[in-house]
C-alpha positions in Angstrom: -6.3 55.5 -196.4 -3.4 57.8 -195.9 -4.0 60.8 -193.6 -1.6 63.5 -192.5 -2.0 66.0 -189.8 0.2 69.0 -188.9 0.8 70.2 -185.4 2.9 72.8 -183.6 2.9 76.3 -182.3 0.9 78.9 -184.2 3.0 81.8 -183.2 6.8 82.2 -183.5 8.9 85.2 -182.7 11.3 86.7 -185.3 14.8 85.1 -185.3 13.5 82.0 -183.7 13.1 78.5 -185.2 9.7 77.4 -186.5 9.1 73.7 -185.7 6.2 71.6 -187.0 5.4 67.9 -186.8 3.4 65.8 -189.3 1.8 62.7 -188.1 1.0 60.1 -190.7 -1.6 57.3 -190.5 -2.7 54.7 -193.0 0.8 54.4 -194.5 4.4 54.2 -193.5 6.9 56.9 -194.0 9.5 54.2 -194.8 7.6 52.9 -197.8 9.7 53.0 -201.0 9.0 55.5 -203.8 7.4 58.2 -201.7 8.7 61.5 -200.4 7.1 63.1 -197.4 6.9 66.8 -198.0 6.4 70.3 -196.5 4.7 73.0 -198.5 3.6 76.5 -197.4 1.3 79.3 -198.7 1.9 82.8 -197.6 -1.1 85.2 -197.6 -2.0 86.2 -201.1 0.6 83.9 -202.7 0.8 80.5 -204.2 2.0 77.2 -202.8 5.7 76.9 -202.2 7.4 73.5 -202.0 9.9 73.6 -199.2 11.5 70.2 -199.0 10.9 66.5 -198.4 12.3 63.3 -196.8 12.3 59.9 -198.4 11.8 56.4 -197.2 15.6 56.0 -196.5 15.8 59.3 -194.7 17.3 61.2 -197.6 16.3 64.8 -197.7 16.0 67.5 -200.4 15.2 71.1 -200.1 14.1 74.1 -202.2 17.2 76.1 -203.1 15.7 79.3 -201.8 15.1 77.8 -198.4 17.9 75.2 -198.1 20.1 77.2 -195.8 17.4 77.6 -193.2 15.4 74.3 -193.5 15.8 71.0 -191.9 13.5 68.0 -192.2 13.8 64.9 -190.0 11.7 61.9 -189.0 10.8 59.6 -186.2 10.0 56.3 -187.8 8.8 54.7 -184.5 6.0 57.4 -184.4 5.5 57.6 -188.1 6.2 61.3 -188.0 8.3 63.8 -189.8 9.2 67.3 -188.8 10.1 70.7 -190.2 12.5 73.2 -188.7 12.8 76.6 -190.3 15.4 78.8 -188.6 15.9 82.6 -188.4 12.3 83.3 -189.3 10.9 86.7 -190.3 7.4 88.0 -190.8 7.6 86.9 -194.4 7.6 83.3 -193.2 4.0 83.8 -192.0 2.0 81.2 -193.9 -0.2 78.2 -193.8 2.1 75.2 -193.6 1.1 71.8 -195.1 2.6 68.4 -195.0 1.9 66.1 -197.9 2.9 62.8 -199.6 4.7 63.1 -202.9 3.1 60.2 -204.7 5.8 60.0 -207.4 8.8 61.4 -205.7 8.4 64.5 -207.9 9.7 67.1 -205.4 6.9 69.4 -206.7 3.6 70.6 -205.3 1.8 69.2 -208.4 3.0 65.7 -207.5 1.3 65.5 -204.1 -1.4 62.9 -203.8 -2.3 63.3 -200.1 -2.4 66.5 -198.1 -2.8 67.5 -194.5 -5.3 70.2 -193.7 -2.6 72.8 -193.1 -1.8 74.9 -190.0 -1.4 78.6 -189.7 1.9 79.9 -188.4 2.4 83.6 -187.7 5.8 85.2 -187.2 5.4 88.2 -184.9 6.9 89.8 -181.9 
């Protein structure tokens, strides 16, 4: 059984970097054919795919967020991380990590989800 859990600060100041960690159990982030993904949902809006990292360490990002987003991993801890730089209040959202079951790079392709964590950008 694959489980994912997000962790990190719930409050970030404008212009700083948002940093979150996803801890995976029940499956390896180095398993072929899966991408390990970050998705967010701002208040009153839909789910937005941000980016993902594959079994080899390859990354891909949403074009709208690419310039500010970095995804990395620690295979020894079976964790992957999200860093979003230069945040503004519009980055306030619930942030989810998820497994892309078919390497679809789309929220509709996720087969396992974390519970999500609220991150607020405010001074």
